Backbone as CSV, one residue per row, in Angstrom:
resi,resn,N_x,N_y,N_z,CA_x,CA_y,CA_z,C_x,C_y,C_z
1,VAL,0.832,-1.192,0.000,0.000,0.000,0.000,0.874,1.252,0.000
2,ALA,1.890,1.265,0.835,2.773,2.433,0.888,3.500,2.630,-0.433
3,LEU,3.970,1.556,-1.033,4.698,1.661,-2.293,3.774,2.142,-3.412
4,ALA,2.546,1.652,-3.441,1.592,2.101,-4.455,1.290,3.584,-4.290
5,ALA,1.133,4.034,-3.041,0.860,5.448,-2.792,2.048,6.315,-3.210
6,ALA,3.257,5.874,-2.899,4.442,6.659,-3.238,4.605,6.809,-4.745
7,ARG,4.153,5.835,-5.509,4.276,5.912,-6.967,3.238,6.840,-7.591
8,GLN,2.154,7.080,-6.875,1.078,7.893,-7.446,1.020,9.307,-6.882
9,TRP,1.456,9.483,-5.651,1.336,10.775,-4.988,2.697,11.457,-4.955
10,HIS,2.683,12.769,-4.931,3.936,13.529,-4.955,4.514,13.728,-3.560
11,GLU,3.684,13.714,-2.549,4.162,13.925,-1.187,4.802,12.643,-0.646
12,PRO,5.690,12.771,0.361,6.372,11.585,0.901,5.416,10.631,1.616
13,VAL,5.774,9.365,1.594,4.995,8.295,2.222,5.907,7.557,3.201
14,LEU,5.376,7.280,4.385,6.135,6.572,5.419,5.465,5.245,5.725
15,VAL,6.258,4.198,5.869,5.756,2.909,6.346,6.560,2.542,7.586
16,ALA,5.856,2.054,8.606,6.508,1.762,9.885,5.879,0.532,10.512
17,ASP,6.583,-0.025,11.482,5.975,-1.019,12.355,6.285,-0.645,13.785
18,THR,5.826,-1.424,14.715,6.006,-1.101,16.129,7.147,-1.894,16.753
19,GLY,8.051,-2.394,15.933,9.120,-3.231,16.452,8.604,-4.624,16.738
20,GLY,9.453,-5.447,17.280,9.036,-6.808,17.590,10.103,-7.814,17.222
21,PRO,9.872,-9.075,17.562,10.919,-10.084,17.397,11.180,-10.526,15.970
22,SER,10.281,-10.234,15.022,10.490,-10.759,13.669,11.308,-9.830,12.778
23,GLY,11.191,-8.533,12.976,11.850,-7.610,12.060,11.336,-7.759,10.648
24,GLY,10.059,-8.143,10.513,9.522,-8.515,9.209,9.452,-7.379,8.210
25,LEU,9.054,-6.183,8.656,8.933,-5.077,7.710,10.290,-4.675,7.161
26,ALA,11.300,-4.624,8.019,12.647,-4.295,7.565,13.142,-5.314,6.543
27,ALA,12.854,-6.589,6.776,13.259,-7.627,5.830,12.535,-7.469,4.503
28,CYS,11.249,-7.119,4.563,10.462,-6.934,3.346,10.980,-5.751,2.543
29,ALA,11.277,-4.637,3.236,11.724,-3.424,2.556,13.183,-3.497,2.130
30,GLY,13.951,-4.352,2.759,15.370,-4.463,2.433,16.226,-3.382,3.065
31,VAL,15.655,-2.614,3.995,16.398,-1.586,4.730,15.900,-1.590,6.174
32,GLU,16.717,-1.053,7.071,16.289,-0.940,8.452,16.972,0.245,9.101
33,VAL,16.396,0.703,10.209,16.964,1.813,10.965,17.448,1.283,12.309
34,PRO,18.356,2.017,12.973,18.893,1.504,14.237,17.864,1.415,15.354
35,ARG,16.846,2.320,15.332,15.878,2.364,16.437,14.466,2.160,15.899
36,SER,13.739,1.261,16.531,12.344,1.035,16.162,11.483,2.193,16.653
37,LEU,10.234,2.210,16.230,9.292,3.216,16.712,9.209,3.193,18.232
38,LEU,9.146,2.001,18.808,9.056,1.877,20.260,10.318,2.393,20.944
39,GLU,11.473,2.107,20.385,12.722,2.591,20.977,12.830,4.105,20.875
40,LEU,12.340,4.682,19.769,12.314,6.141,19.656,11.415,6.742,20.729
41,ALA,10.246,6.110,20.938,9.310,6.614,21.941,9.897,6.525,23.343
42,GLU,10.586,5.439,23.645,11.187,5.291,24.962,12.280,6.327,25.177
43,GLY,13.068,6.602,24.116,14.086,7.644,24.221,13.465,9.010,24.434
44,LEU,12.368,9.277,23.724,11.673,10.551,23.867,11.144,10.711,25.286
45,ALA,10.605,9.642,25.845,10.099,9.687,27.218,11.211,9.953,28.219
46,ALA,12.424,9.511,27.892,13.563,9.716,28.787,14.264,11.048,28.552
47,GLY,13.735,11.843,27.614,14.330,13.143,27.339,15.508,13.098,26.401
48,VAL,15.686,11.997,25.677,16.798,11.874,24.732,16.390,12.505,23.398
49,PRO,17.185,13.419,22.847,16.836,14.012,21.548,16.727,12.942,20.468
50,LEU,15.775,13.136,19.548,15.574,12.138,18.508,16.764,12.067,17.564
51,GLY,17.337,13.218,17.229,18.462,13.225,16.296,18.032,12.840,14.900
52,GLY,18.983,12.435,14.074,18.688,12.054,12.694,18.544,10.557,12.547
53,GLY,18.413,10.118,11.311,18.318,8.699,11.024,17.046,8.053,11.514
54,LEU,15.930,8.822,11.507,14.673,8.256,11.998,14.114,7.228,11.036
55,TYR,14.366,7.420,9.752,13.865,6.478,8.755,14.925,6.247,7.699
56,ALA,14.763,5.172,6.944,15.645,4.858,5.823,14.850,4.981,4.531
57,ASN,15.530,5.203,3.448,14.873,5.274,2.143,14.755,3.869,1.578
58,GLY,13.511,3.433,1.393,13.249,2.096,0.905,12.889,2.071,-0.562
59,PRO,12.333,0.974,-1.043,11.950,0.838,-2.451,10.997,1.944,-2.879
60,GLY,11.203,2.478,-4.081,10.311,3.473,-4.639,10.299,4.787,-3.896
61,GLY,11.323,5.036,-3.050,11.371,6.276,-2.302,10.538,6.282,-1.039
62,VAL,9.925,5.149,-0.701,9.144,5.069,0.537,10.083,5.212,1.732
63,ARG,9.686,6.030,2.680,10.442,6.154,3.913,10.069,5.001,4.845
64,VAL,11.066,4.340,5.398,10.847,3.136,6.201,11.341,3.367,7.626
65,LEU,10.430,3.193,8.586,10.801,3.244,10.004,10.580,1.841,10.562
66,ALA,11.600,1.023,10.428,11.520,-0.372,10.877,12.925,-0.848,11.201
67,SER,13.042,-1.574,12.291,14.334,-2.083,12.720,14.374,-3.593,12.570
68,GLY,15.534,-4.153,12.854,15.657,-5.605,12.901,14.952,-6.143,14.139
69,PRO,15.042,-7.435,14.381,14.366,-8.033,15.540,14.751,-7.355,16.851
70,GLU,13.759,-7.048,17.675,14.013,-6.489,19.006,12.925,-6.974,19.947
71,PHE,13.269,-7.020,21.232,12.390,-7.649,22.210,12.030,-6.697,23.351
72,ALA,11.916,-5.403,23.065,11.513,-4.447,24.094,10.119,-4.800,24.604
73,SER,9.902,-4.624,25.899,8.629,-5.034,26.487,7.838,-3.864,27.066
74,THR,8.440,-2.681,27.138,7.727,-1.535,27.695,7.146,-0.693,26.565
75,CYS,6.266,0.227,26.913,5.628,1.051,25.895,5.372,2.443,26.448
76,ALA,5.947,3.469,25.809,5.688,4.855,26.177,4.497,5.330,25.354
77,HIS,3.293,5.106,25.884,2.071,5.325,25.110,1.995,6.732,24.530
78,GLU,2.186,7.721,25.381,2.031,9.109,24.940,3.015,9.442,23.834
79,GLN,4.245,8.948,23.969,5.272,9.269,22.983,5.053,8.517,21.670
80,VAL,4.568,7.273,21.736,4.233,6.553,20.501,3.161,7.317,19.736
81,SER,2.126,7.751,20.431,1.060,8.515,19.795,1.592,9.816,19.215
82,ARG,2.433,10.489,19.973,2.983,11.770,19.496,3.804,11.575,18.226
83,LEU,4.660,10.551,18.217,5.484,10.296,17.033,4.622,9.999,15.809
84,LEU,3.563,9.229,15.989,2.718,8.874,14.851,1.882,10.059,14.375
85,ILE,1.421,10.880,15.293,0.684,12.083,14.896,1.599,13.014,14.107
86,ASP,2.835,13.197,14.575,3.801,14.024,13.844,4.095,13.432,12.470
87,ALA,4.189,12.098,12.401,4.461,11.439,11.123,3.323,11.669,10.142
88,ARG,2.097,11.593,10.610,0.939,11.812,9.732,0.922,13.238,9.202
89,GLU,1.332,14.195,10.019,1.344,15.580,9.575,2.438,15.834,8.539
90,ALA,3.491,15.026,8.568,4.628,15.258,7.674,4.574,14.428,6.397
91,HIS,3.582,13.540,6.261,3.531,12.641,5.115,2.135,12.607,4.508
92,ALA,2.099,12.337,3.217,0.802,12.171,2.549,0.079,10.943,3.081
93,LEU,0.844,9.923,3.437,0.278,8.692,3.989,1.292,8.071,4.928
94,THR,0.827,7.657,6.090,1.654,6.904,7.027,0.984,5.555,7.252
95,VAL,1.656,4.492,6.868,1.133,3.134,7.006,1.891,2.452,8.139
96,VAL,1.163,1.971,9.136,1.799,1.322,10.281,1.299,-0.112,10.388
97,ASP,2.215,-1.053,10.385,1.884,-2.457,10.613,1.735,-2.652,12.114
98,CYS,0.509,-2.887,12.559,0.235,-3.062,13.995,0.237,-4.523,14.410
99,GLY,0.764,-5.398,13.571,0.902,-6.800,13.957,-0.429,-7.441,14.295
100,THR,-0.467,-8.132,15.405,-1.677,-8.840,15.844,-2.378,-8.141,17.011
101,LEU,-1.937,-6.920,17.334,-2.521,-6.128,18.421,-2.382,-6.803,19.784
102,THR,-1.379,-7.652,19.934,-1.181,-8.319,21.219,-0.223,-7.540,22.117
103,ARG,0.541,-6.612,21.532,1.490,-5.816,22.315,0.919,-4.422,22.544
104,GLU,1.326,-3.813,23.656,0.811,-2.488,23.989,1.130,-1.468,22.900
105,ALA,2.333,-1.538,22.345,2.714,-0.576,21.313,1.818,-0.704,20.086
106,GLU,1.441,-1.932,19.740,0.567,-2.154,18.596,-0.810,-1.548,18.843
107,GLN,-1.329,-1.736,20.044,-2.648,-1.204,20.385,-2.622,0.325,20.419
108,THR,-1.535,0.891,20.929,-1.415,2.345,20.960,-1.355,2.906,19.550
109,ALA,-0.582,2.276,18.685,-0.491,2.745,17.304,-1.845,2.662,16.614
110,ALA,-2.564,1.577,16.835,-3.873,1.416,16.196,-4.863,2.468,16.674
111,SER,-4.754,2.859,17.933,-5.716,3.817,18.494,-5.537,5.213,17.923
112,THR,-4.382,5.506,17.316,-4.143,6.834,16.740,-4.450,6.885,15.250
113,SER,-4.885,5.783,14.672,-5.013,5.705,13.215,-6.292,6.366,12.716
114,SER,-6.229,6.869,11.491,-7.428,7.393,10.839,-8.202,6.276,10.142
115,HIS,-7.506,5.203,9.775,-8.111,4.036,9.134,-7.486,2.782,9.739
116,ALA,-8.292,1.749,9.876,-7.800,0.446,10.317,-8.099,-0.568,9.224
117,VAL,-7.065,-1.227,8.738,-7.217,-2.224,7.683,-7.012,-3.598,8.315
118,TRP,-8.095,-4.366,8.388,-8.018,-5.724,8.939,-7.751,-6.689,7.787
119,VAL,-6.694,-7.479,7.910,-6.332,-8.439,6.866,-6.593,-9.847,7.392
120,LEU,-7.404,-10.616,6.657,-7.652,-11.992,7.056,-7.582,-12.901,5.837
121,PRO,-7.166,-14.142,6.022,-7.146,-15.074,4.901,-8.563,-15.333,4.395
122,ALA,-8.732,-15.350,3.089,-10.059,-15.586,2.493,-10.321,-17.089,2.391
123,THR,-10.172,-17.762,3.529,-10.389,-19.204,3.615,-11.441,-19.468,4.683
124,ALA,-11.966,-20.695,4.701,-12.981,-21.026,5.698,-12.446,-20.830,7.116
125,HIS,-11.234,-21.316,7.364,-10.643,-21.142,8.692,-10.360,-19.674,8.960
126,GLY,-9.858,-18.953,7.958,-9.557,-17.537,8.132,-10.787,-16.728,8.494
127,VAL,-11.923,-17.055,7.867,-13.172,-16.348,8.168,-13.620,-16.652,9.599
128,ARG,-13.544,-17.919,10.004,-13.963,-18.270,11.363,-13.073,-17.595,12.407
129,ALA,-11.763,-17.747,12.222,-10.838,-17.175,13.202,-10.856,-15.650,13.154
130,GLY,-10.866,-15.094,11.947,-10.876,-13.645,11.822,-12.136,-13.026,12.383
131,GLY,-13.267,-13.682,12.175,-14.513,-13.172,12.722,-14.493,-13.119,14.232
132,ARG,-13.915,-14.140,14.858,-13.832,-14.171,16.324,-12.922,-13.057,16.836
133,VAL,-11.810,-12.836,16.133,-10.899,-11.760,16.541,-11.587,-10.402,16.417
134,LEU,-12.280,-10.184,15.309,-12.954,-8.904,15.109,-14.053,-8.685,16.143
135,ASP,-14.746,-9.745,16.526,-15.781,-9.613,17.553,-15.179,-9.168,18.888
136,ALA,-13.956,-9.624,19.167,-13.320,-9.310,20.454,-12.527,-8.009,20.418
137,ALA,-12.101,-7.599,19.229,-11.225,-6.430,19.113,-11.995,-5.136,19.381
138,PRO,-11.332,-4.157,19.997,-11.984,-2.863,20.206,-12.215,-2.167,18.870
139,ARG,-13.299,-1.431,18.789,-13.597,-0.684,17.573,-12.622,0.482,17.439
140,PRO,-11.934,0.600,16.319,-11.044,1.746,16.142,-11.843,3.027,15.958
141,ALA,-11.175,4.153,16.202,-11.862,5.434,16.078,-12.126,5.784,14.617
142,GLY,-11.246,5.331,13.726,-11.361,5.711,12.324,-12.135,4.706,11.490
143,GLN,-12.129,4.943,10.193,-12.798,4.079,9.220,-12.098,2.727,9.137
144,GLU,-12.877,1.666,8.996,-12.314,0.324,8.858,-12.392,-0.153,7.413
145,LEU,-11.450,-1.010,7.031,-11.489,-1.742,5.776,-11.224,-3.205,6.095
146,ILE,-11.865,-4.087,5.354,-11.601,-5.518,5.465,-10.905,-5.963,4.188
147,VAL,-9.703,-6.494,4.318,-8.967,-7.032,3.176,-8.910,-8.543,3.331
148,ALA,-9.528,-9.240,2.401,-9.554,-10.706,2.422,-8.506,-11.213,1.440
149,ARG,-7.473,-11.834,1.972,-6.314,-12.246,1.172,-6.438,-13.716,0.778
150,ARG,-6.436,-13.947,-0.524,-6.551,-15.323,-1.017,-5.292,-16.120,-0.700
151,ASP,-5.480,-17.368,-0.354,-4.384,-18.302,-0.117,-4.543,-19.448,-1.103
152,ALA,-3.640,-19.521,-2.080,-3.766,-20.512,-3.143,-3.657,-21.944,-2.631
153,ARG,-3.186,-22.119,-1.413,-3.024,-23.464,-0.864,-4.307,-24.011,-0.265
154,GLN,-5.322,-23.146,-0.100,-6.574,-23.572,0.524,-7.757,-23.069,-0.286
155,PRO,-8.908,-23.771,-0.209,-10.096,-23.309,-0.927,-10.567,-21.959,-0.404
156,ASN,-11.140,-21.171,-1.304,-11.666,-19.868,-0.914,-12.875,-20.016,-0.007
157,ALA,-13.026,-19.081,0.902,-14.250,-19.001,1.698,-15.379,-18.484,0.819
158,PRO,-16.631,-18.843,1.109,-17.745,-18.283,0.342,-17.743,-16.764,0.420
159,LEU,-17.953,-16.107,-0.713,-17.939,-14.653,-0.753,-18.991,-14.062,0.184
160,ARG,-20.116,-14.765,0.348,-21.162,-14.232,1.219,-20.679,-14.104,2.657
161,GLU,-19.780,-15.011,3.086,-19.257,-14.929,4.444,-18.358,-13.706,4.609
162,LEU,-17.553,-13.424,3.605,-16.697,-12.242,3.651,-17.545,-10.975,3.645
163,ARG,-18.578,-10.988,2.818,-19.461,-9.820,2.765,-20.196,-9.622,4.088
164,ARG,-20.545,-10.720,4.744,-21.233,-10.610,6.031,-20.347,-9.926,7.054
165,ILE,-19.072,-10.342,7.125,-18.148,-9.724,8.077,-17.989,-8.238,7.777
166,ALA,-17.824,-7.895,6.504,-17.661,-6.488,6.139,-18.908,-5.684,6.479
167,ALA,-20.079,-6.276,6.242,-21.330,-5.569,6.533,-21.485,-5.340,8.031
168,GLU,-21.109,-6.331,8.839,-21.214,-6.179,10.284,-20.299,-5.076,10.797
169,ARG,-19.151,-4.890,10.138,-18.215,-3.841,10.541,-18.503,-2.518,9.837
170,ARG,-19.477,-2.549,8.908,-19.761,-1.366,8.078,-18.492,-0.874,7.408
171,ALA,-17.770,-1.825,6.820,-16.463,-1.551,6.231,-16.434,-2.003,4.775
172,PRO,-15.753,-1.265,3.914,-15.561,-1.748,2.548,-14.791,-3.069,2.554
173,LEU,-15.139,-3.953,1.626,-14.455,-5.237,1.474,-13.570,-5.171,0.245
174,VAL,-12.295,-5.499,0.409,-11.345,-5.549,-0.700,-10.802,-6.965,-0.788
175,LEU,-10.921,-7.581,-1.961,-10.393,-8.924,-2.184,-8.969,-8.820,-2.706
176,MET,-8.060,-9.515,-2.054,-6.644,-9.483,-2.424,-6.260,-10.832,-3.013
177,PRO,-5.633,-10.864,-4.185,-5.220,-12.154,-4.744,-4.086,-12.770,-3.944
178,HIS,-3.798,-14.024,-4.242,-2.640,-14.675,-3.626,-1.379,-13.951,-4.070
179,LEU,-0.523,-13.622,-3.123,0.700,-12.884,-3.429,1.921,-13.752,-3.168
180,PRO,2.970,-13.538,-3.956,4.226,-14.239,-3.656,4.777,-13.735,-2.330
181,GLY,5.759,-14.422,-1.794,6.367,-13.988,-0.543,6.823,-12.545,-0.622
182,LEU,6.487,-11.770,0.407,6.793,-10.346,0.374,8.178,-10.080,0.951
183,ASP,9.192,-10.281,0.121,10.520,-9.836,0.501,10.977,-8.820,-0.537
184,ALA,12.119,-8.214,-0.292,12.565,-7.113,-1.142,12.724,-7.538,-2.599
185,GLY,13.003,-8.809,-2.851,13.223,-9.257,-4.216,11.962,-9.542,-5.004
186,ARG,10.808,-9.628,-4.306,9.575,-9.992,-5.004,8.476,-8.945,-4.868
187,LEU,8.838,-7.744,-4.468,7.836,-6.695,-4.307,7.179,-6.336,-5.633
188,GLU,7.967,-6.310,-6.708,7.398,-5.927,-8.004,6.339,-6.927,-8.456
189,ALA,6.604,-8.205,-8.257,5.624,-9.218,-8.634,4.354,-9.069,-7.806
190,ALA,4.512,-8.792,-6.513,3.355,-8.602,-5.650,2.570,-7.361,-6.061
191,MET,3.273,-6.284,-6.404,2.607,-5.056,-6.833,1.777,-5.300,-8.084
192,GLY,2.327,-6.057,-9.021,1.583,-6.341,-10.241,0.350,-7.177,-9.993
193,ALA,0.487,-8.195,-9.143,-0.643,-9.079,-8.864,-1.748,-8.364,-8.096
194,ALA,-1.374,-7.406,-7.258,-2.342,-6.753,-6.367,-2.788,-5.389,-6.868
195,GLN,-2.506,-5.048,-8.108,-2.731,-3.689,-8.596,-4.168,-3.208,-8.385
196,VAL,-5.143,-4.017,-8.773,-6.545,-3.601,-8.641,-6.922,-3.446,-7.169
197,SER,-6.496,-4.378,-6.339,-6.807,-4.311,-4.906,-6.169,-3.090,-4.258
198,LEU,-4.941,-2.785,-4.638,-4.249,-1.634,-4.072,-4.946,-0.334,-4.430
199,GLN,-5.442,-0.243,-5.655,-6.175,0.954,-6.062,-7.438,1.118,-5.232
200,ALA,-8.101,0.004,-4.942,-9.318,0.071,-4.128,-8.989,0.533,-2.711
201,ILE,-7.885,0.037,-2.146,-7.489,0.439,-0.805,-7.112,1.911,-0.759
202,LEU,-6.321,2.357,-1.733,-5.925,3.776,-1.762,-7.130,4.686,-1.933
203,GLY,-8.098,4.231,-2.744,-9.315,5.012,-2.914,-10.069,5.172,-1.615
204,ALA,-10.127,4.102,-0.815,-10.817,4.164,0.470,-10.065,5.048,1.453
205,LEU,-8.733,5.011,1.415,-7.940,5.804,2.346,-8.046,7.295,2.051
206,LYS,-8.309,7.664,0.818,-8.375,9.083,0.462,-9.736,9.696,0.762
207,ARG,-10.728,8.873,1.091,-12.064,9.410,1.368,-12.111,10.102,2.723
Protein backbone atom coordinates (compact mmCIF):
# COMPACT_ATOMS: atom_id res chain seq x y z
CA VAL A 1 0.00 0.00 0.00
CA ALA A 2 2.77 2.43 0.89
CA LEU A 3 4.70 1.66 -2.29
CA ALA A 4 1.59 2.10 -4.46
CA ALA A 5 0.86 5.45 -2.79
CA ALA A 6 4.44 6.66 -3.24
CA ARG A 7 4.28 5.91 -6.97
CA GLN A 8 1.08 7.89 -7.45
CA TRP A 9 1.34 10.77 -4.99
CA HIS A 10 3.94 13.53 -4.96
CA GLU A 11 4.16 13.92 -1.19
CA PRO A 12 6.37 11.59 0.90
CA VAL A 13 5.00 8.30 2.22
CA LEU A 14 6.13 6.57 5.42
CA VAL A 15 5.76 2.91 6.35
CA ALA A 16 6.51 1.76 9.88
CA ASP A 17 5.97 -1.02 12.36
CA THR A 18 6.01 -1.10 16.13
CA GLY A 19 9.12 -3.23 16.45
CA GLY A 20 9.04 -6.81 17.59
CA PRO A 21 10.92 -10.08 17.40
CA SER A 22 10.49 -10.76 13.67
CA GLY A 23 11.85 -7.61 12.06
CA GLY A 24 9.52 -8.52 9.21
CA LEU A 25 8.93 -5.08 7.71
CA ALA A 26 12.65 -4.30 7.57
CA ALA A 27 13.26 -7.63 5.83
CA CYS A 28 10.46 -6.93 3.35
CA ALA A 29 11.72 -3.42 2.56
CA GLY A 30 15.37 -4.46 2.43
CA VAL A 31 16.40 -1.59 4.73
CA GLU A 32 16.29 -0.94 8.45
CA VAL A 33 16.96 1.81 10.97
CA PRO A 34 18.89 1.50 14.24
CA ARG A 35 15.88 2.36 16.44
CA SER A 36 12.34 1.04 16.16
CA LEU A 37 9.29 3.22 16.71
CA LEU A 38 9.06 1.88 20.26
CA GLU A 39 12.72 2.59 20.98
CA LEU A 40 12.31 6.14 19.66
CA ALA A 41 9.31 6.61 21.94
CA GLU A 42 11.19 5.29 24.96
CA GLY A 43 14.09 7.64 24.22
CA LEU A 44 11.67 10.55 23.87
CA ALA A 45 10.10 9.69 27.22
CA ALA A 46 13.56 9.72 28.79
CA GLY A 47 14.33 13.14 27.34
CA VAL A 48 16.80 11.87 24.73
CA PRO A 49 16.84 14.01 21.55
CA LEU A 50 15.57 12.14 18.51
CA GLY A 51 18.46 13.22 16.30
CA GLY A 52 18.69 12.05 12.69
CA GLY A 53 18.32 8.70 11.02
CA LEU A 54 14.67 8.26 12.00
CA TYR A 55 13.87 6.48 8.76
CA ALA A 56 15.64 4.86 5.82
CA ASN A 57 14.87 5.27 2.14
CA GLY A 58 13.25 2.10 0.90
CA PRO A 59 11.95 0.84 -2.45
CA GLY A 60 10.31 3.47 -4.64
CA GLY A 61 11.37 6.28 -2.30
CA VAL A 62 9.14 5.07 0.54
CA ARG A 63 10.44 6.15 3.91
CA VAL A 64 10.85 3.14 6.20
CA LEU A 65 10.80 3.24 10.00
CA ALA A 66 11.52 -0.37 10.88
CA SER A 67 14.33 -2.08 12.72
CA GLY A 68 15.66 -5.61 12.90
CA PRO A 69 14.37 -8.03 15.54
CA GLU A 70 14.01 -6.49 19.01
CA PHE A 71 12.39 -7.65 22.21
CA ALA A 72 11.51 -4.45 24.09
CA SER A 73 8.63 -5.03 26.49
CA THR A 74 7.73 -1.54 27.69
CA CYS A 75 5.63 1.05 25.90
CA ALA A 76 5.69 4.86 26.18
CA HIS A 77 2.07 5.32 25.11
CA GLU A 78 2.03 9.11 24.94
CA GLN A 79 5.27 9.27 22.98
CA VAL A 80 4.23 6.55 20.50
CA SER A 81 1.06 8.52 19.80
CA ARG A 82 2.98 11.77 19.50
CA LEU A 83 5.48 10.30 17.03
CA LEU A 84 2.72 8.87 14.85
CA ILE A 85 0.68 12.08 14.90
CA ASP A 86 3.80 14.02 13.84
CA ALA A 87 4.46 11.44 11.12
CA ARG A 88 0.94 11.81 9.73
CA GLU A 89 1.34 15.58 9.58
CA ALA A 90 4.63 15.26 7.67
CA HIS A 91 3.53 12.64 5.11
CA ALA A 92 0.80 12.17 2.55
CA LEU A 93 0.28 8.69 3.99
CA THR A 94 1.65 6.90 7.03
CA VAL A 95 1.13 3.13 7.01
CA VAL A 96 1.80 1.32 10.28
CA ASP A 97 1.88 -2.46 10.61
CA CYS A 98 0.23 -3.06 14.00
CA GLY A 99 0.90 -6.80 13.96
CA THR A 100 -1.68 -8.84 15.84
CA LEU A 101 -2.52 -6.13 18.42
CA THR A 102 -1.18 -8.32 21.22
CA ARG A 103 1.49 -5.82 22.31
CA GLU A 104 0.81 -2.49 23.99
CA ALA A 105 2.71 -0.58 21.31
CA GLU A 106 0.57 -2.15 18.60
CA GLN A 107 -2.65 -1.20 20.39
CA THR A 108 -1.41 2.34 20.96
CA ALA A 109 -0.49 2.75 17.30
CA ALA A 110 -3.87 1.42 16.20
CA SER A 111 -5.72 3.82 18.49
CA THR A 112 -4.14 6.83 16.74
CA SER A 113 -5.01 5.71 13.21
CA SER A 114 -7.43 7.39 10.84
CA HIS A 115 -8.11 4.04 9.13
CA ALA A 116 -7.80 0.45 10.32
CA VAL A 117 -7.22 -2.22 7.68
CA TRP A 118 -8.02 -5.72 8.94
CA VAL A 119 -6.33 -8.44 6.87
CA LEU A 120 -7.65 -11.99 7.06
CA PRO A 121 -7.15 -15.07 4.90
CA ALA A 122 -10.06 -15.59 2.49
CA THR A 123 -10.39 -19.20 3.61
CA ALA A 124 -12.98 -21.03 5.70
CA HIS A 125 -10.64 -21.14 8.69
CA GLY A 126 -9.56 -17.54 8.13
CA VAL A 127 -13.17 -16.35 8.17
CA ARG A 128 -13.96 -18.27 11.36
CA ALA A 129 -10.84 -17.17 13.20
CA GLY A 130 -10.88 -13.64 11.82
CA GLY A 131 -14.51 -13.17 12.72
CA ARG A 132 -13.83 -14.17 16.32
CA VAL A 133 -10.90 -11.76 16.54
CA LEU A 134 -12.95 -8.90 15.11
CA ASP A 135 -15.78 -9.61 17.55
CA ALA A 136 -13.32 -9.31 20.45
CA ALA A 137 -11.23 -6.43 19.11
CA PRO A 138 -11.98 -2.86 20.21
CA ARG A 139 -13.60 -0.68 17.57
CA PRO A 140 -11.04 1.75 16.14
CA ALA A 141 -11.86 5.43 16.08
CA GLY A 142 -11.36 5.71 12.32
CA GLN A 143 -12.80 4.08 9.22
CA GLU A 144 -12.31 0.32 8.86
CA LEU A 145 -11.49 -1.74 5.78
CA ILE A 146 -11.60 -5.52 5.46
CA VAL A 147 -8.97 -7.03 3.18
CA ALA A 148 -9.55 -10.71 2.42
CA ARG A 149 -6.31 -12.25 1.17
CA ARG A 150 -6.55 -15.32 -1.02
CA ASP A 151 -4.38 -18.30 -0.12
CA ALA A 152 -3.77 -20.51 -3.14
CA ARG A 153 -3.02 -23.46 -0.86
CA GLN A 154 -6.57 -23.57 0.52
CA PRO A 155 -10.10 -23.31 -0.93
CA ASN A 156 -11.67 -19.87 -0.91
CA ALA A 157 -14.25 -19.00 1.70
CA PRO A 158 -17.74 -18.28 0.34
CA LEU A 159 -17.94 -14.65 -0.75
CA ARG A 160 -21.16 -14.23 1.22
CA GLU A 161 -19.26 -14.93 4.44
CA LEU A 162 -16.70 -12.24 3.65
CA ARG A 163 -19.46 -9.82 2.77
CA ARG A 164 -21.23 -10.61 6.03
CA ILE A 165 -18.15 -9.72 8.08
CA ALA A 166 -17.66 -6.49 6.14
CA ALA A 167 -21.33 -5.57 6.53
CA GLU A 168 -21.21 -6.18 10.28
CA ARG A 169 -18.22 -3.84 10.54
CA ARG A 170 -19.76 -1.37 8.08
CA ALA A 171 -16.46 -1.55 6.23
CA PRO A 172 -15.56 -1.75 2.55
CA LEU A 173 -14.46 -5.24 1.47
CA VAL A 174 -11.35 -5.55 -0.70
CA LEU A 175 -10.39 -8.92 -2.18
CA MET A 176 -6.64 -9.48 -2.42
CA PRO A 177 -5.22 -12.15 -4.74
CA HIS A 178 -2.64 -14.68 -3.63
CA LEU A 179 0.70 -12.88 -3.43
CA PRO A 180 4.23 -14.24 -3.66
CA GLY A 181 6.37 -13.99 -0.54
CA LEU A 182 6.79 -10.35 0.37
CA ASP A 183 10.52 -9.84 0.50
CA ALA A 184 12.56 -7.11 -1.14
CA GLY A 185 13.22 -9.26 -4.22
CA ARG A 186 9.57 -9.99 -5.00
CA LEU A 187 7.84 -6.69 -4.31
CA GLU A 188 7.40 -5.93 -8.00
CA ALA A 189 5.62 -9.22 -8.63
CA ALA A 190 3.36 -8.60 -5.65
CA MET A 191 2.61 -5.06 -6.83
CA GLY A 192 1.58 -6.34 -10.24
CA ALA A 193 -0.64 -9.08 -8.86
CA ALA A 194 -2.34 -6.75 -6.37
CA GLN A 195 -2.73 -3.69 -8.60
CA VAL A 196 -6.55 -3.60 -8.64
CA SER A 197 -6.81 -4.31 -4.91
CA LEU A 198 -4.25 -1.63 -4.07
CA GLN A 199 -6.17 0.95 -6.06
CA ALA A 200 -9.32 0.07 -4.13
CA ILE A 201 -7.49 0.44 -0.81
CA LEU A 202 -5.93 3.78 -1.76
CA GLY A 203 -9.31 5.01 -2.91
CA ALA A 204 -10.82 4.16 0.47
CA LEU A 205 -7.94 5.80 2.35
CA LYS A 206 -8.37 9.08 0.46
CA ARG A 207 -12.06 9.41 1.37
